[in-house]
C-alpha positions as CSV (number, residue, x, y, z in Angstrom):
1,M,6.9,11.1,-4.2
2,K,4.2,9.8,-2.0
3,I,4.3,7.1,0.6
4,Y,1.2,5.3,2.0
5,H,2.6,4.8,5.4
6,N,1.8,3.1,8.7
7,P,4.0,4.6,11.4
8,R,3.6,1.5,13.5
9,C,5.1,-0.8,10.8
10,S,8.9,-1.2,10.9
11,K,9.2,-1.8,7.1
12,S,7.2,1.4,6.5
13,R,9.4,3.4,8.8
14,Q,12.5,1.9,7.1
15,T,11.2,2.8,3.7
16,L,10.4,6.3,4.7
17,Q,13.9,6.7,6.2
18,L,15.5,5.6,2.8
19,I,13.4,8.2,1.0
20,R,14.4,10.9,3.5
21,E,18.1,10.0,3.3
22,S,17.9,10.4,-0.5
23,G,16.8,14.1,0.1
24,R,13.7,13.7,-2.1
25,P,10.6,15.5,-1.0
26,V,7.9,13.1,0.2
27,E,4.2,13.3,0.9
28,I,3.3,11.0,3.8
29,V,-0.2,9.5,3.7
30,E,-1.2,7.7,6.8
31,Y,-3.6,5.5,5.0
32,L,-5.2,4.0,8.1
33,N,-6.5,7.5,8.9
34,A,-7.0,8.7,5.3
35,P,-7.6,5.7,3.0
36,P,-7.2,6.3,-0.7
37,T,-10.3,6.6,-2.8
38,F,-11.5,3.7,-5.0
39,E,-10.0,5.4,-8.1
40,E,-6.7,6.2,-6.3
41,L,-6.3,2.6,-5.1
42,K,-7.2,1.2,-8.5
43,S,-4.5,3.4,-10.1
44,I,-1.9,2.4,-7.5
45,I,-2.6,-1.3,-8.1
46,D,-2.3,-0.7,-11.8
47,Q,1.0,1.1,-11.2
48,L,2.2,-1.8,-9.1
49,G,1.3,-4.3,-11.9
50,I,-0.4,-6.7,-9.5
51,S,-4.0,-7.8,-8.9
52,P,-6.0,-6.3,-6.0
53,E,-5.9,-9.6,-4.2
54,Q,-2.1,-9.6,-4.3
55,L,-2.1,-6.4,-2.2
56,L,-4.1,-8.0,0.6
57,R,-2.6,-8.7,4.1
58,K,-4.1,-12.1,4.5
59,N,-2.9,-12.6,8.1
60,E,-4.9,-9.6,9.4
61,V,-7.8,-10.5,11.7
62,V,-10.3,-8.7,9.6
63,F,-9.3,-10.8,6.6
64,K,-9.6,-14.0,8.5
65,E,-13.0,-13.0,10.0
66,R,-14.6,-11.5,6.9
67,F,-12.8,-12.5,3.7
68,K,-11.0,-15.8,4.1
69,D,-12.0,-18.3,1.4
70,K,-14.1,-15.7,-0.4
71,K,-13.9,-15.2,-4.1
72,L,-14.4,-11.5,-4.8
73,S,-14.0,-9.5,-8.0
74,D,-11.1,-7.0,-8.4
75,E,-13.5,-4.1,-7.6
76,E,-14.9,-5.9,-4.5
77,W,-11.3,-6.5,-3.2
78,I,-10.5,-2.8,-3.8
79,Q,-13.6,-1.7,-1.9
80,A,-12.7,-4.1,0.9
81,M,-9.3,-2.4,1.3
82,I,-10.9,1.0,1.3
83,D,-13.5,-0.1,3.9
84,H,-10.7,-1.9,6.0
85,P,-7.4,-0.2,5.2
86,K,-5.5,-2.6,7.5
87,L,-6.0,-5.1,4.6
88,M,-3.6,-3.1,2.4
89,E,0.0,-4.2,2.2
90,R,2.4,-1.5,3.2
91,P,4.2,0.7,2.6
92,I,3.4,1.7,-1.0
93,V,5.6,4.4,-2.6
94,V,4.3,6.2,-5.7
95,E,6.5,8.4,-8.0
96,G,4.8,9.7,-11.1
97,D,3.3,6.7,-13.0
98,K,5.3,4.1,-11.1
99,A,4.7,2.5,-7.7
100,V,6.6,-0.1,-5.6
101,L,5.9,-2.0,-2.4
102,G,8.4,-1.2,0.3
103,R,8.8,-4.9,1.2
104,P,11.7,-5.1,1.4
105,P,12.4,-1.3,1.9
106,E,15.2,-1.4,-0.6
107,N,12.5,-1.7,-3.4
108,V,12.1,2.0,-3.1
109,K,15.6,2.6,-4.5
110,S,14.2,1.9,-8.0
111,L,12.2,5.1,-7.7
112,L,15.0,7.3,-6.2
């Protein structure tokens, strides 16, 4: 199991706690310091069953300053999240070929 985690985010911390309480081993990826590659993020989005634009945090300053009202392709949105990892919604938990957003944290229970 892998969590794309931001330790400053309460939902991310709560999701990680649920995983730890389950006793499952977990790989923690602090995506702000180590963003996923283009292919990794594309795969995660496919596993989530959403569009790249649905993974965006549209209240982030970088979104408002650089991307608000822009119409980008899926590939361009993925690249924007790699270039500006704060744009990615969090946390994301991946287990095998499935992924969930930890908003709310209880979503992770479907993978445990």
